[in-house]
N, C-alpha and C positions, 0 to 999 in steps of 0.2 A: 161344870161344877168342880170345885177344888176338893179332892178326896181327903186332904188332911184337915180341912176346916169344915167341910160340909156346906160351904157357901158358894154362891155363884161369883165368878170372876167379875171384877169391876173394870170394864173397858174405859181407858182414859186416853185422852189426847188423840182420839181417832175421828173427831169431828161429829160424833153422833149428837151431842147436845146442841151444837150449832145448827145442824141439819134439822133436828126436831123443832128447835126454836124458830127457825126460818119458816117452817111449815105453819106453825101456830100463828106467827105474825102475819103471814100471807092471808090466812082466813080472817084474822082479827081486823086487818086493814080494809077488807072488803065488806065487813058486816058491822063493825063498831066504830063510832066516831068519838074521838077523845084521845087522852094521853094514856100510854101504857107505862106502868111503874114496875120496877123489879126491886125486890128487897133481898139483899144478899148479905149473909153473915160476913163480918169484917175480914175473917181469915180464909175465906173461900176464894182463893186466887183464880182457880180455873173458871168459876162462874162469873167472876168480874171480867175476865178476859173474853168470855163468850158474849156478855152483855155489851162490852165495848165494840166487839167485832160486828154486832148487830146494829150499832149506831146509838146505843143508849149513852146518855151523859150523866155523870155524877150529879146528884141533886143535894143530898144532905146525909148526915149521919144521925141515927136515932138509936137510943137505948131501949131495948125491949126485954123486959124481965132481967135487966142487968147485963144483957149481952148487946154489944154494939153491932148494928146493921147499917150497911150503906144502901141508900135509896138512889136508884137510877131512873131516869125518865127518857122515854122515846118520843 
């Protein structure tokens, strides 16, 4: 915990999101048949990088409540 802000530190670029996503995809691929979609806010570069690392391909851009989101498909 950060003593100045009272919030927990946000670990970034340590591979945690990729590792967790790989585990989820492993379970998903064994139990669910179909496509997996990821909806990522247009300015979330780290999440886009994780999706691409996992093999997701850009599908389309959609506006949701005025905010652009990129839709990726696996």
